[in-house]
DOLO-17216 format. One record per atom (N, C-alpha, C): atom name; residue in three letters; x, y, z negated. Coordinates in steps of 0.2 Angstrom, whole numbers. Last residue first. Example, Ala and Ser with C-alpha at 12.3 -4.5 7.8 and 13.67 -1.06 7.14 Angstrom:
# residues 2
@atom=N&type=ser&u=64&v=-11&w=-35
@atom=CA&type=ser&u=68&v=-5&w=-36
@atom=C&type=ser&u=64&v=0&w=-39
@atom=N&type=ala&u=66&v=-28&w=-39
@atom=CA&type=ala&u=62&v=-22&w=-39
@atom=C&type=ala&u=66&v=-16&w=-39
END
This chain:
# residues 79
@atom=N&type=val&u=170&v=136&w=-76
@atom=CA&type=val&u=163&v=135&w=-78
@atom=C&type=val&u=159&v=141&w=-79
@atom=N&type=leu&u=182&v=131&w=-66
@atom=CA&type=leu&u=179&v=136&w=-69
@atom=C&type=leu&u=172&v=135&w=-70
@atom=N&type=ile&u=196&v=121&w=-66
@atom=CA&type=ile&u=189&v=120&w=-66
@atom=C&type=ile&u=186&v=126&w=-69
@atom=N&type=asn&u=211&v=116&w=-58
@atom=CA&type=asn&u=207&v=121&w=-62
@atom=C&type=asn&u=200&v=121&w=-61
@atom=N&type=val&u=222&v=103&w=-59
@atom=CA&type=val&u=215&v=105&w=-57
@atom=C&type=val&u=212&v=110&w=-61
@atom=N&type=arg&u=233&v=99&w=-65
@atom=CA&type=arg&u=234&v=104&w=-60
@atom=C&type=arg&u=227&v=106&w=-57
@atom=N&type=ala&u=229&v=89&w=-74
@atom=CA&type=ala&u=233&v=95&w=-77
@atom=C&type=ala&u=233&v=101&w=-72
@atom=N&type=met&u=226&v=79&w=-66
@atom=CA&type=met&u=220&v=83&w=-69
@atom=C&type=met&u=223&v=90&w=-72
@atom=N&type=ala&u=238&v=74&w=-63
@atom=CA&type=ala&u=234&v=77&w=-58
@atom=C&type=ala&u=229&v=81&w=-60
@atom=N&type=ser&u=242&v=69&w=-75
@atom=CA&type=ser&u=246&v=75&w=-72
@atom=C&type=ser&u=242&v=78&w=-66
@atom=N&type=ala&u=232&v=60&w=-77
@atom=CA&type=ala&u=233&v=65&w=-82
@atom=C&type=ala&u=237&v=71&w=-79
@atom=N&type=thr&u=235&v=50&w=-67
@atom=CA&type=thr&u=229&v=54&w=-67
@atom=C&type=thr&u=229&v=60&w=-72
@atom=N&type=ser&u=252&v=51&w=-61
@atom=CA&type=ser&u=246&v=48&w=-66
@atom=C&type=ser&u=240&v=53&w=-65
@atom=N&type=ser&u=260&v=56&w=-51
@atom=CA&type=ser&u=261&v=49&w=-54
@atom=C&type=ser&u=256&v=47&w=-58
@atom=N&type=tyr&u=253&v=63&w=-36
@atom=CA&type=tyr&u=255&v=63&w=-43
@atom=C&type=tyr&u=256&v=56&w=-46
@atom=N&type=ser&u=248&v=62&w=-24
@atom=CA&type=ser&u=255&v=60&w=-24
@atom=C&type=ser&u=257&v=61&w=-31
@atom=N&type=gly&u=232&v=59&w=-29
@atom=CA&type=gly&u=236&v=60&w=-23
@atom=C&type=gly&u=243&v=58&w=-24
@atom=N&type=gln&u=222&v=61&w=-38
@atom=CA&type=gln&u=228&v=59&w=-40
@atom=C&type=gln&u=233&v=61&w=-35
@atom=N&type=ile&u=210&v=63&w=-31
@atom=CA&type=ile&u=213&v=69&w=-35
@atom=C&type=ile&u=220&v=67&w=-37
@atom=N&type=ala&u=209&v=51&w=-24
@atom=CA&type=ala&u=210&v=58&w=-20
@atom=C&type=ala&u=212&v=63&w=-24
@atom=N&type=asn&u=208&v=42&w=-34
@atom=CA&type=asn&u=214&v=42&w=-30
@atom=C&type=asn&u=215&v=48&w=-26
@atom=N&type=val&u=196&v=46&w=-40
@atom=CA&type=val&u=202&v=47&w=-44
@atom=C&type=val&u=208&v=47&w=-39
@atom=N&type=thr&u=188&v=43&w=-29
@atom=CA&type=thr&u=188&v=50&w=-31
@atom=C&type=thr&u=195&v=51&w=-35
@atom=N&type=gln&u=189&v=30&w=-28
@atom=CA&type=gln&u=191&v=33&w=-23
@atom=C&type=gln&u=192&v=41&w=-25
@atom=N&type=gln&u=183&v=26&w=-41
@atom=CA&type=gln&u=190&v=25&w=-40
@atom=C&type=gln&u=193&v=29&w=-34
@atom=N&type=gln&u=170&v=30&w=-38
@atom=CA&type=gln&u=174&v=34&w=-43
@atom=C&type=gln&u=181&v=32&w=-42
@atom=N&type=ser&u=167&v=21&w=-28
@atom=CA&type=ser&u=167&v=28&w=-27
@atom=C&type=ser&u=171&v=32&w=-32
@atom=N&type=ile&u=167&v=9&w=-35
@atom=CA&type=ile&u=172&v=10&w=-29
@atom=C&type=ile&u=172&v=18&w=-28
@atom=N&type=thr&u=157&v=11&w=-44
@atom=CA&type=thr&u=164&v=10&w=-46
@atom=C&type=thr&u=169&v=12&w=-41
@atom=N&type=val&u=146&v=12&w=-35
@atom=CA&type=val&u=148&v=18&w=-39
@atom=C&type=val&u=155&v=17&w=-42
@atom=N&type=thr&u=146&v=-1&w=-30
@atom=CA&type=thr&u=147&v=5&w=-25
@atom=C&type=thr&u=149&v=11&w=-29
@atom=N&type=thr&u=143&v=-8&w=-41
@atom=CA&type=thr&u=150&v=-9&w=-38
@atom=C&type=thr&u=151&v=-3&w=-33
@atom=N&type=ser&u=130&v=-3&w=-44
@atom=CA&type=ser&u=136&v=-2&w=-49
@atom=C&type=ser&u=142&v=-3&w=-46
@atom=N&type=phe&u=124&v=-8&w=-32
@atom=CA&type=phe&u=124&v=-1&w=-34
@atom=C&type=phe&u=130&v=1&w=-39
@atom=N&type=val&u=125&v=-22&w=-34
@atom=CA&type=val&u=128&v=-19&w=-28
@atom=C&type=val&u=129&v=-11&w=-29
@atom=N&type=ser&u=118&v=-24&w=-45
@atom=CA&type=ser&u=125&v=-25&w=-45
@atom=C&type=ser&u=128&v=-22&w=-39
@atom=N&type=thr&u=105&v=-19&w=-41
@atom=CA&type=thr&u=108&v=-16&w=-47
@atom=C&type=thr&u=116&v=-17&w=-47
@atom=N&type=leu&u=102&v=-29&w=-31
@atom=CA&type=leu&u=103&v=-22&w=-29
@atom=C&type=leu&u=107&v=-18&w=-35
@atom=N&type=asn&u=101&v=-40&w=-39
@atom=CA&type=asn&u=106&v=-40&w=-34
@atom=C&type=asn&u=107&v=-33&w=-32
@atom=N&type=ser&u=90&v=-36&w=-47
@atom=CA&type=ser&u=96&v=-37&w=-50
@atom=C&type=ser&u=102&v=-37&w=-45
@atom=N&type=arg&u=80&v=-35&w=-37
@atom=CA&type=arg&u=82&v=-29&w=-41
@atom=C&type=arg&u=89&v=-30&w=-45
@atom=N&type=leu&u=79&v=-48&w=-33
@atom=CA&type=leu&u=81&v=-43&w=-28
@atom=C&type=leu&u=83&v=-37&w=-32
@atom=N&type=gln&u=74&v=-54&w=-44
@atom=CA&type=gln&u=81&v=-56&w=-42
@atom=C&type=gln&u=83&v=-51&w=-37
@atom=N&type=gln&u=62&v=-48&w=-46
@atom=CA&type=gln&u=67&v=-47&w=-51
@atom=C&type=gln&u=74&v=-49&w=-48
@atom=N&type=gly&u=56&v=-52&w=-34
@atom=CA&type=gly&u=57&v=-45&w=-35
@atom=C&type=gly&u=62&v=-44&w=-40
@atom=N&type=gln&u=55&v=-66&w=-37
@atom=CA&type=gln&u=59&v=-64&w=-31
@atom=C&type=gln&u=60&v=-56&w=-32
@atom=N&type=gln&u=46&v=-66&w=-48
@atom=CA&type=gln&u=53&v=-68&w=-49
@atom=C&type=gln&u=57&v=-66&w=-43
@atom=N&type=ile&u=35&v=-60&w=-42
@atom=CA&type=ile&u=38&v=-57&w=-47
@atom=C&type=ile&u=45&v=-59&w=-48
@atom=N&type=ala&u=32&v=-71&w=-33
@atom=CA&type=ala&u=33&v=-64&w=-30
@atom=C&type=ala&u=37&v=-60&w=-35
@atom=N&type=lys&u=29&v=-81&w=-42
@atom=CA&type=lys&u=34&v=-82&w=-37
@atom=C&type=lys&u=37&v=-75&w=-35
@atom=N&type=lys&u=17&v=-76&w=-48
@atom=CA&type=lys&u=23&v=-77&w=-52
@atom=C&type=lys&u=29&v=-78&w=-48
@atom=N&type=arg&u=8&v=-75&w=-37
@atom=CA&type=arg&u=11&v=-69&w=-40
@atom=C&type=arg&u=17&v=-70&w=-44
@atom=N&type=thr&u=7&v=-89&w=-35
@atom=CA&type=thr&u=10&v=-85&w=-29
@atom=C&type=thr&u=12&v=-78&w=-32
@atom=N&type=ser&u=1&v=-93&w=-47
@atom=CA&type=ser&u=8&v=-96&w=-45
@atom=C&type=ser&u=11&v=-91&w=-39
@atom=N&type=ser&u=-11&v=-86&w=-45
@atom=CA&type=ser&u=-7&v=-85&w=-51
@atom=C&type=ser&u=0&v=-87&w=-50
@atom=N&type=trp&u=-17&v=-91&w=-34
@atom=CA&type=trp&u=-14&v=-84&w=-34
@atom=C&type=trp&u=-10&v=-83&w=-40
@atom=N&type=ala&u=-20&v=-104&w=-40
@atom=CA&type=ala&u=-15&v=-104&w=-34
@atom=C&type=ala&u=-13&v=-96&w=-33
@atom=N&type=lys&u=-28&v=-101&w=-50
@atom=CA&type=lys&u=-22&v=-104&w=-52
@atom=C&type=lys&u=-17&v=-103&w=-46
@atom=N&type=asn&u=-39&v=-95&w=-43
@atom=CA&type=asn&u=-35&v=-91&w=-47
@atom=C&type=asn&u=-29&v=-94&w=-49
@atom=N&type=phe&u=-43&v=-107&w=-36
@atom=CA&type=phe&u=-41&v=-101&w=-32
@atom=C&type=phe&u=-37&v=-96&w=-37
@atom=N&type=asp&u=-47&v=-115&w=-47
@atom=CA&type=asp&u=-42&v=-117&w=-42
@atom=C&type=asp&u=-39&v=-111&w=-38
@atom=N&type=ala&u=-58&v=-107&w=-52
@atom=CA&type=ala&u=-52&v=-108&w=-56
@atom=C&type=ala&u=-46&v=-111&w=-52
@atom=N&type=leu&u=-67&v=-107&w=-42
@atom=CA&type=leu&u=-63&v=-100&w=-43
@atom=C&type=leu&u=-57&v=-102&w=-48
@atom=N&type=ser&u=-64&v=-121&w=-31
@atom=CA&type=ser&u=-68&v=-118&w=-37
@atom=C&type=ser&u=-64&v=-111&w=-38
@atom=N&type=pro&u=-65&v=-123&w=-14
@atom=CA&type=pro&u=-61&v=-123&w=-20
@atom=C&type=pro&u=-65&v=-119&w=-25
@atom=N&type=lys&u=-78&v=-133&w=-6
@atom=CA&type=lys&u=-74&v=-126&w=-7
@atom=C&type=lys&u=-71&v=-127&w=-13
@atom=N&type=glu&u=-80&v=-146&w=6
@atom=CA&type=glu&u=-79&v=-144&w=-1
@atom=C&type=glu&u=-75&v=-137&w=-1
@atom=N&type=asn&u=-79&v=-149&w=19
@atom=CA&type=asn&u=-85&v=-146&w=17
@atom=C&type=asn&u=-85&v=-144&w=10
@atom=N&type=arg&u=-66&v=-155&w=20
@atom=CA&type=arg&u=-67&v=-149&w=24
@atom=C&type=arg&u=-74&v=-145&w=22
@atom=N&type=lys&u=-62&v=-167&w=15
@atom=CA&type=lys&u=-63&v=-162&w=11
@atom=C&type=lys&u=-65&v=-155&w=14
@atom=N&type=ala&u=-60&v=-176&w=26
@atom=CA&type=ala&u=-65&v=-177&w=21
@atom=C&type=ala&u=-67&v=-172&w=16
@atom=N&type=tyr&u=-49&v=-169&w=32
@atom=CA&type=tyr&u=-56&v=-170&w=36
@atom=C&type=tyr&u=-61&v=-171&w=31
@atom=N&type=asn&u=-37&v=-168&w=28
@atom=CA&type=asn&u=-42&v=-163&w=25
@atom=C&type=asn&u=-48&v=-164&w=28
@atom=N&type=asn&u=-28&v=-176&w=34
@atom=CA&type=asn&u=-29&v=-177&w=27
@atom=C&type=asn&u=-35&v=-173&w=24
@atom=N&type=gly&u=-34&v=-182&w=51
@atom=CA&type=gly&u=-30&v=-178&w=46
@atom=C&type=gly&u=-32&v=-179&w=39
@atom=N&type=val&u=-50&v=-187&w=53
@atom=CA&type=val&u=-44&v=-184&w=57
@atom=C&type=val&u=-40&v=-180&w=52
@atom=N&type=ala&u=-60&v=-201&w=53
@atom=CA&type=ala&u=-57&v=-196&w=49
@atom=C&type=ala&u=-51&v=-194&w=53
@atom=N&type=ala&u=-72&v=-204&w=65
@atom=CA&type=ala&u=-66&v=-206&w=62
@atom=C&type=ala&u=-63&v=-200&w=58
@atom=N&type=met&u=-90&v=-205&w=63
@atom=CA&type=met&u=-84&v=-202&w=66
@atom=C&type=met&u=-78&v=-203&w=62
END
């Protein structure tokens, strides 16, 4: 019977456990790297969002006053 495709001759051979573990190890390593990249991207997005939110709060407090210090002097906070 003629060989069909590249895997025909090896179809009855089963991979060893070492090969299986090596393949899964590389798959896990790739998944961990992707998770770290995603985490760093989310962290930078979160910190940018917090910075923008803080700036919007400062702008809202400052309003028509000339500086943040003069705006904060008019804010009464009861503790």
